[in-house]
Every structure is written in structure tokens, then in C-alpha cells.
C-alpha atoms as one frame of an Amber mdcrd trajectory, in Angstrom:
protein
  -0.019   0.090   0.002   1.326   3.341  -0.927   1.141   6.598   1.487  -1.157
   8.634   0.512  -4.596  10.732   2.479  -6.497   9.207   5.446  -3.236   6.171
   6.188  -1.499   5.585   9.229   2.070   5.693   8.618   4.934   4.219  10.741
   8.121   5.327  10.572  11.466   4.684  11.644  13.702   7.778  11.983  16.320
   9.848  12.968  17.142  13.483  12.966  21.030  15.414  12.861  21.583  18.536
  12.548  23.495  20.030   9.477  26.838  19.106  11.026  25.601  15.213  11.505
  25.081  15.452  15.344  22.725  13.532  16.488  19.663  15.367  17.956  17.128
  12.523  17.819  17.898   8.547  17.460  14.147   7.857  16.648  14.515   5.426
  20.032  10.284   4.835  19.200   9.314   5.327  16.060   6.282   7.906  14.503
   3.029   6.620  14.009   0.695   9.513  12.244  -2.089  10.102   9.668  -0.785
  11.092   6.384  -3.066  13.675   4.521  -2.513  17.182   6.058  -3.626  16.560
  10.089  -0.479  18.490  11.171   0.722  15.123  12.821   4.434  15.700  11.410
   5.772  18.518   9.759   4.150  19.008   6.244   7.895  18.663   4.753   8.190
  15.378   5.673   5.233  14.469   4.699   4.848  15.646   1.441   7.939  13.952
   0.702   6.347  10.706   1.844   3.610  10.911  -0.619   3.892   7.988  -2.147
   6.719   5.938  -0.998   6.078   2.251   0.589   6.697  -0.227   3.067  10.884
  -0.449   3.141  11.532   2.929   1.122  14.028   5.304   2.792  14.505   8.563
   1.890  16.369  12.293   4.048  14.182  14.886   3.946  15.485  18.427   5.300
  13.554  20.651   7.487  14.397  24.589   7.998  13.213  26.045  11.168  10.118
  28.204   9.196   9.196  24.501   8.467  10.005  23.255  11.821   9.792  24.486
  15.209  10.312  28.386  14.045  12.953  30.472  14.021  14.599  31.644  17.567
  12.479  34.354  18.740  14.206  36.163  21.541  10.853  38.198  22.812  10.460
  34.641  24.580  13.690  34.891  26.496  13.314  36.616  29.178  15.658  37.161
  32.453  13.274  36.538  36.218  14.674  37.942  39.404  15.577  34.725  41.110
  13.082  35.719  44.133  10.483  35.500  41.623  10.667  32.349  41.446   9.782
  29.896  43.953  11.344  29.049  46.889  13.695  26.361  47.365  13.607  25.364
  43.587  17.178  24.304  43.180  17.532  25.722  39.442  19.939  24.251  36.773
  20.499  25.353  33.053  18.473  23.108  30.992  15.796  22.578  33.569  12.609
  22.860  32.401  10.125  25.051  34.480   6.681  25.863  33.580   4.508  28.879
  33.706   0.904  29.884  33.585  -0.496  32.548  31.983  -3.310  35.137  33.303
  -6.092  33.134  32.032  -4.635  29.838  33.458  -2.414  28.334  30.336   0.087
  26.414  30.668   3.533  27.099  28.634   7.202  25.443  29.072  10.250  27.622
  30.028  13.774  26.445  29.821  16.776  27.692  32.177  19.330  29.130  30.062
  21.230  30.674  32.056  22.019  31.819  36.063  23.299  34.129  38.375  23.184
  34.840  41.823  20.533  37.374  41.286  18.197  36.538  38.190  17.485  33.078
  36.098  17.244  33.267  32.300  13.928  31.723  30.312  13.720  30.546  27.252
  10.155  30.143  26.009  11.486  28.649  22.322  11.119  25.044  21.595  15.217
  23.865  22.106  15.084  23.749  18.283  13.929  26.501  17.425  16.133  28.159
  14.577  17.627  24.825  13.599  17.540  23.150  10.332  16.917  19.700  10.625
  17.913  16.258   8.392  15.453  14.004   9.386  16.567  10.276   8.213  13.261
   8.152   7.676  12.070   4.450   6.979   8.011   3.338   6.294   7.801   0.771
   8.672   3.746   0.334   8.075   1.497   2.469   6.216  -2.543   0.990   6.870
  -5.860   2.733   6.513  -6.957   4.729   9.562  -9.860   3.982  10.699 -12.623
   5.691  11.650 -12.231   6.775  14.923  -8.820   8.235  13.689 -10.358  10.068
  10.696 -13.290  11.639  13.158 -10.353  12.329  16.436  -8.176  13.431  13.284
  -5.487  11.387  14.644  -3.515   7.918  14.456  -3.981   5.807  17.479  -1.599
   3.666  18.065  -1.504   0.857  19.958  -2.298   1.338  23.540  -3.864   4.946
  22.862  -6.866   6.159  24.539  -8.925   9.077  24.574
């Protein structure tokens, strides 16, 4: 079966940066609903159209088509005193902030001084070009439930 609209695709993959450094070894396969459901980067979905089980390809996704450009406005400096008491901050730590309407968004600690913490709300891969190596492991027709929900239901998936 060929990959096309309303098929569920299982991919083995790995991701590297432009220098060939491994970013994601793809320890778990990607399972997505093909056909514009925003389950996978559109550039990858386009490249996979018409492929079959066993096909392999490399796809380059620039930042505009991936996690977006790095936005300096999402990098903020916060006085340590404004953060929860007793919080043992470390570079790379992920914090979750709450907006005025209760929405939550992640902030990564990217800098520390004795008086303040620098927090970054960008995705860690924002601004980066990514190279995906993918191999098609499985292609099947989507179920009615998957089409109704707009995403694949891999084994063990529950709503």
C-alpha cells in the first residue's frame, strides 16, 4: 500500500543537525495520520506521499518549516526571588509557567546568576535546520475513529 491521504504511517527515523550531530536517535517510531492533519512536519509528509513499506529517504526541514525561528522576545530574565522558594535551578531545567488565563507554557533555564534566571520559551530546536532520515515501516488505512479524531491511534492509545 502506498502512503496517501487518510493512511496511518509508521516510520523509523533519526534526526541530525547540519553538522551531522545526532539530535534524536528515534528510539520509538513515529506513527501519524497522513493527509494534512498536522501530525508531522508538512515537508516530511510531502516527501512521503506515494512511498511504500521499506522506502527510505532523507528530508531537510529548515527552521521556518520546523520549530520556527528563534524568537528573542521569548527569552526573559526573572529575578530569582520571583521564582518558587527552594527551587534548585539548573541550566537545562524545564519549568512550567501559567499565563493569566490559566494556560501553561514551558520555559527552559538557559542562564543563571546569583540574582536572576534567564528563561527561554522557544522550542529547544527553534532556529535550527534538521535532517531527518526516515524509513517506512508500515502503511495502513486509517480507522473511522482516527479520521474522526484527526490523528493516528497506535496500540495502547486511549482518549
